[in-house]
PLY file of the C-alpha trace (Angstrom):
ply
format ascii 1.0
element vertex 332
property float x
property float y
property float z
element edge 331
property int vertex1
property int vertex2
end_header
28.85 -18.20 -68.00
32.54 -18.08 -67.35
32.12 -15.15 -65.82
29.63 -16.44 -63.28
31.55 -20.04 -63.34
34.54 -17.65 -62.15
32.42 -15.87 -59.11
31.35 -19.69 -58.04
35.08 -21.00 -58.36
35.81 -17.81 -55.88
33.25 -18.59 -53.70
34.10 -22.07 -53.26
37.69 -21.58 -52.80
36.30 -18.84 -50.02
34.57 -21.41 -48.24
37.30 -24.05 -48.05
39.83 -21.51 -46.84
36.86 -20.10 -44.00
36.54 -24.16 -43.39
40.11 -25.04 -43.47
40.41 -22.33 -40.77
38.03 -22.93 -38.46
38.56 -26.51 -38.19
42.81 -25.94 -38.07
41.53 -23.35 -35.35
39.41 -25.60 -33.27
42.45 -28.17 -33.50
44.38 -25.85 -31.86
42.14 -25.31 -29.31
42.23 -28.97 -28.73
45.30 -29.35 -28.41
45.66 -26.97 -26.21
42.74 -27.26 -24.00
42.24 -26.25 -21.57
43.12 -22.52 -22.16
40.25 -20.69 -20.22
38.18 -21.27 -17.53
35.56 -24.31 -17.43
32.31 -24.32 -16.62
30.38 -26.42 -14.43
26.70 -27.13 -14.22
24.45 -27.53 -11.33
21.12 -28.05 -11.66
20.40 -27.72 -8.13
20.32 -24.28 -5.80
23.33 -22.70 -4.39
24.00 -24.40 -0.71
22.99 -27.86 -1.06
25.03 -30.74 -1.41
25.83 -31.50 -4.86
26.76 -27.45 -5.29
28.94 -27.19 -2.05
30.92 -30.87 -2.81
30.99 -29.32 -6.58
33.03 -26.42 -5.63
35.01 -28.61 -2.59
36.26 -31.16 -5.26
37.32 -28.44 -7.84
38.85 -25.99 -6.06
42.59 -27.15 -6.62
41.84 -27.44 -10.19
43.72 -24.30 -10.98
46.66 -25.03 -8.35
50.12 -23.95 -10.10
52.05 -26.83 -8.31
49.42 -29.11 -9.34
48.91 -31.43 -12.48
45.35 -30.79 -12.78
43.53 -28.97 -15.32
45.78 -25.70 -15.10
42.51 -23.94 -15.49
39.56 -22.75 -12.51
36.34 -24.31 -12.55
33.51 -21.80 -12.28
30.11 -23.99 -10.82
26.86 -22.49 -12.64
23.84 -22.95 -11.20
20.83 -23.94 -13.31
18.33 -25.00 -10.18
14.49 -26.23 -11.00
12.55 -29.55 -11.03
14.69 -31.61 -9.22
17.40 -31.25 -11.65
15.46 -31.49 -14.84
15.77 -27.41 -15.97
19.72 -27.83 -15.55
20.54 -31.43 -17.67
17.73 -30.38 -20.16
19.65 -27.28 -20.36
23.45 -29.10 -20.80
22.11 -32.04 -23.22
20.52 -29.49 -25.57
22.52 -26.04 -25.45
26.18 -27.05 -23.67
29.02 -26.54 -26.04
30.61 -29.79 -26.71
33.89 -28.20 -26.86
35.00 -29.25 -23.29
34.49 -26.01 -21.49
30.51 -26.81 -20.76
30.39 -29.49 -18.12
28.10 -31.15 -15.66
27.86 -32.30 -12.22
25.58 -35.67 -12.74
23.49 -36.77 -9.88
22.49 -40.86 -9.71
19.72 -41.79 -9.95
18.24 -38.86 -10.46
19.00 -38.15 -14.32
18.59 -41.94 -14.84
15.48 -42.07 -13.25
13.65 -38.99 -14.95
14.80 -40.08 -18.19
13.24 -43.51 -17.82
10.13 -41.63 -16.22
9.14 -38.04 -17.75
8.66 -38.02 -21.42
10.36 -34.16 -21.40
13.58 -35.03 -20.20
16.31 -34.51 -23.06
19.26 -36.37 -21.49
20.06 -39.77 -20.85
23.29 -42.24 -20.51
23.70 -42.46 -23.76
23.54 -38.17 -25.23
26.08 -37.55 -21.77
29.77 -38.04 -21.65
30.94 -39.31 -17.68
34.38 -38.25 -16.82
34.94 -39.44 -13.04
32.52 -39.80 -9.80
33.46 -38.23 -6.88
30.90 -39.62 -4.26
27.99 -41.63 -2.65
25.84 -39.86 -0.52
22.95 -41.48 0.94
19.32 -40.72 1.42
18.75 -40.75 5.36
15.03 -40.23 6.72
15.24 -36.88 9.12
12.40 -35.30 11.15
12.66 -31.33 12.95
13.97 -31.32 16.54
10.82 -31.19 17.99
9.63 -34.10 16.62
7.26 -36.69 18.42
9.19 -39.34 16.74
12.45 -40.13 17.89
12.71 -43.29 15.74
11.00 -45.05 12.81
8.62 -47.14 14.49
7.21 -44.26 16.35
6.68 -42.48 13.25
5.35 -45.95 11.57
2.99 -46.33 14.35
1.44 -42.61 13.79
1.40 -42.93 10.00
-0.47 -46.09 10.26
-3.02 -44.43 12.87
-3.44 -41.13 10.61
-2.90 -42.46 6.83
-2.33 -40.06 4.63
-1.26 -37.37 7.34
2.67 -37.60 7.33
4.07 -35.66 5.01
7.66 -35.79 3.79
9.24 -33.80 1.67
12.42 -33.93 -0.67
14.58 -32.52 -3.62
11.98 -33.25 -6.46
10.34 -35.81 -8.23
12.23 -39.18 -9.01
15.64 -38.13 -7.30
17.16 -40.26 -4.91
15.07 -38.57 -2.15
11.82 -39.98 -4.11
13.25 -43.12 -4.71
13.59 -43.88 -1.27
10.36 -42.41 -0.09
8.25 -44.85 -2.91
10.67 -47.68 -1.07
9.99 -47.09 2.10
5.93 -46.38 1.45
5.67 -49.47 0.00
7.67 -51.27 2.47
5.72 -50.14 4.87
2.45 -50.16 3.96
1.64 -46.82 5.38
-0.14 -44.00 3.41
1.81 -40.97 3.37
2.50 -37.80 1.40
5.06 -36.67 -0.45
6.13 -32.85 -0.92
8.54 -32.14 -4.04
10.79 -29.32 -3.91
13.48 -27.90 -5.91
16.80 -28.75 -4.13
18.11 -30.50 -0.76
18.12 -26.91 1.09
14.64 -25.74 0.88
13.30 -29.14 1.08
15.68 -29.81 4.83
14.52 -26.23 5.84
10.56 -27.52 5.15
11.67 -30.51 8.16
13.77 -27.54 9.65
10.62 -25.46 10.02
7.83 -27.93 10.55
6.37 -27.17 7.43
6.61 -31.22 6.63
6.41 -33.56 9.77
9.45 -35.50 8.33
11.87 -35.93 4.82
14.59 -37.85 3.00
17.47 -35.91 2.08
21.48 -35.80 1.71
23.05 -37.70 4.28
26.14 -34.70 3.81
23.47 -32.00 4.47
22.26 -33.88 7.38
25.41 -34.07 9.30
25.72 -30.28 8.57
22.91 -30.01 10.37
22.45 -32.06 13.31
21.83 -29.46 15.19
18.47 -28.49 13.81
17.14 -32.26 13.34
17.18 -35.84 14.31
18.11 -38.13 12.15
15.95 -41.46 12.28
17.83 -44.24 9.76
19.58 -44.38 6.65
18.50 -45.17 2.96
21.47 -48.02 2.56
22.76 -51.62 2.80
24.88 -50.31 5.81
25.72 -47.72 8.49
27.68 -44.72 7.54
30.53 -45.70 10.06
32.91 -42.59 9.06
30.01 -39.87 10.16
26.74 -41.57 11.32
28.07 -44.54 12.90
24.88 -44.86 15.79
22.05 -43.79 12.89
20.89 -47.87 11.88
19.47 -48.54 8.29
16.00 -48.92 7.67
16.30 -52.30 7.18
17.74 -52.64 10.41
14.48 -50.93 11.75
12.58 -53.67 9.95
12.01 -51.67 6.31
13.37 -53.21 3.52
14.76 -50.18 1.70
18.17 -51.12 0.01
20.92 -48.26 -1.57
18.65 -47.67 -4.77
18.50 -44.37 -3.33
22.07 -43.63 -2.92
23.11 -40.55 -4.70
25.92 -40.85 -7.12
27.91 -37.54 -7.72
30.77 -36.87 -10.84
31.00 -34.66 -13.33
29.97 -35.09 -17.31
30.71 -33.79 -20.48
28.09 -33.40 -23.49
27.97 -35.54 -26.22
30.36 -34.98 -28.97
32.88 -33.59 -27.30
36.28 -34.42 -28.40
37.28 -37.72 -27.32
40.95 -36.39 -26.85
39.63 -33.77 -24.42
37.33 -36.79 -22.60
40.43 -38.83 -22.66
42.68 -35.80 -20.58
39.78 -35.35 -18.66
39.41 -38.62 -17.12
43.23 -38.51 -16.42
43.00 -35.53 -14.52
39.63 -35.19 -12.89
40.10 -38.65 -10.77
43.55 -37.37 -9.46
41.51 -33.65 -8.50
38.91 -35.51 -6.47
41.78 -37.76 -4.42
43.86 -34.05 -3.76
44.84 -34.65 -0.36
43.27 -31.45 0.66
40.37 -32.27 -1.57
40.14 -35.02 0.94
40.29 -33.41 4.13
37.48 -31.07 3.22
35.19 -33.13 2.03
35.67 -35.37 5.11
35.35 -31.93 7.18
32.19 -31.71 5.66
30.27 -34.72 6.14
30.75 -35.52 2.49
31.43 -39.53 1.72
34.00 -40.22 -0.89
33.31 -42.73 -3.69
35.88 -41.88 -6.63
35.34 -44.12 -10.10
37.08 -43.47 -13.36
35.36 -43.19 -16.31
34.85 -46.89 -17.10
33.38 -47.65 -13.34
31.09 -44.81 -13.88
30.08 -46.27 -17.31
29.79 -49.46 -15.88
27.63 -47.72 -12.73
25.41 -46.12 -15.17
24.51 -48.92 -17.37
23.90 -50.85 -14.16
21.69 -48.65 -12.65
19.80 -48.01 -15.54
18.87 -51.23 -15.89
18.02 -51.75 -12.04
15.87 -48.35 -11.50
13.94 -49.77 -14.70
12.95 -52.71 -12.54
12.62 -50.67 -9.64
10.67 -47.81 -11.27
7.93 -50.26 -13.08
7.25 -51.59 -9.50
6.57 -48.65 -7.40
4.54 -46.55 -10.14
2.68 -49.73 -10.31
0.88 -49.11 -6.75
0 1
1 2
2 3
3 4
4 5
5 6
6 7
7 8
8 9
9 10
10 11
11 12
12 13
13 14
14 15
15 16
16 17
17 18
18 19
19 20
20 21
21 22
22 23
23 24
24 25
25 26
26 27
27 28
28 29
29 30
30 31
31 32
32 33
33 34
34 35
35 36
36 37
37 38
38 39
39 40
40 41
41 42
42 43
43 44
44 45
45 46
46 47
47 48
48 49
49 50
50 51
51 52
52 53
53 54
54 55
55 56
56 57
57 58
58 59
59 60
60 61
61 62
62 63
63 64
64 65
65 66
66 67
67 68
68 69
69 70
70 71
71 72
72 73
73 74
74 75
75 76
76 77
77 78
78 79
79 80
80 81
81 82
82 83
83 84
84 85
85 86
86 87
87 88
88 89
89 90
90 91
91 92
92 93
93 94
94 95
95 96
96 97
97 98
98 99
99 100
100 101
101 102
102 103
103 104
104 105
105 106
106 107
107 108
108 109
109 110
110 111
111 112
112 113
113 114
114 115
115 116
116 117
117 118
118 119
119 120
120 121
121 122
122 123
123 124
124 125
125 126
126 127
127 128
128 129
129 130
130 131
131 132
132 133
133 134
134 135
135 136
136 137
137 138
138 139
139 140
140 141
141 142
142 143
143 144
144 145
145 146
146 147
147 148
148 149
149 150
150 151
151 152
152 153
153 154
154 155
155 156
156 157
157 158
158 159
159 160
160 161
161 162
162 163
163 164
164 165
165 166
166 167
167 168
168 169
169 170
170 171
171 172
172 173
173 174
174 175
175 176
176 177
177 178
178 179
179 180
180 181
181 182
182 183
183 184
184 185
185 186
186 187
187 188
188 189
189 190
190 191
191 192
192 193
193 194
194 195
195 196
196 197
197 198
198 199
199 200
200 201
201 202
202 203
203 204
204 205
205 206
206 207
207 208
208 209
209 210
210 211
211 212
212 213
213 214
214 215
215 216
216 217
217 218
218 219
219 220
220 221
221 222
222 223
223 224
224 225
225 226
226 227
227 228
228 229
229 230
230 231
231 232
232 233
233 234
234 235
235 236
236 237
237 238
238 239
239 240
240 241
241 242
242 243
243 244
244 245
245 246
246 247
247 248
248 249
249 250
250 251
251 252
252 253
253 254
254 255
255 256
256 257
257 258
258 259
259 260
260 261
261 262
262 263
263 264
264 265
265 266
266 267
267 268
268 269
269 270
270 271
271 272
272 273
273 274
274 275
275 276
276 277
277 278
278 279
279 280
280 281
281 282
282 283
283 284
284 285
285 286
286 287
287 288
288 289
289 290
290 291
291 292
292 293
293 294
294 295
295 296
296 297
297 298
298 299
299 300
300 301
301 302
302 303
303 304
304 305
305 306
306 307
307 308
308 309
309 310
310 311
311 312
312 313
313 314
314 315
315 316
316 317
317 318
318 319
319 320
320 321
321 322
322 323
323 324
324 325
325 326
326 327
327 328
328 329
329 330
330 331
């Protein structure tokens, strides 16, 4: 019995030592954070608006003369199912040590968490850090399209129920929400064709595989030579980039700003509060860097920088409004 008790005591002491070392080492890591590159998961294809913007807004992270993060940020693309593949991975498998972050898209991840049963993410198990932009959806058609206005498209759609096809970057993303609102407000029967992201959805419009589409303003702006932009799904025109493009409301279709795509960076639940606090202080400064703002403007990407508290409030407000909106749209 004595020998057995002694062995158990030694094992417990060893486990205590290992646990103490592990916790102590974690504390050191948190105190020195970040001491190596940080990954940011983008749940969409390379080259799309979220990917393009995420690379621009994080490019100054390791700048030696700037007091940002002092380490580079590496973008990792995990596209599929309108963002579900990447965000499901992030919510269930990402490390919560501050080295696995992700780009969020609102309304996308919030509306999907409301509608689908197989989402592992929601506003309660993700930690917002900061918001960099707000990118409205725009109604687009191909360069050779017979439609030169929203009125042209609606006239044809009313005469040919179900024939007009719209592309978008997946189900219950901003593009899909704009489509559902457009369909309900106009009373026309049209068909939605979901894609894996904004890039293939835009390509489908350019190539004539669909007759129209909702896509990101920023992507459409950079592709103006290859498409026609008929209207914007927002409450006001985008005066900086597309001042001559009317809102859908101006065109007589009652679509509000529920589909506007807010983008920012988030961490998984359980991340050290001190790391969250550091990121929440530094990341908005990085977004607001003069070089970053210049590159984003050059790329036709509207900025809307918001701090952690502002994003938390926006997430809660959007969940409330989207829950009501989607219940009404799905009932049709």
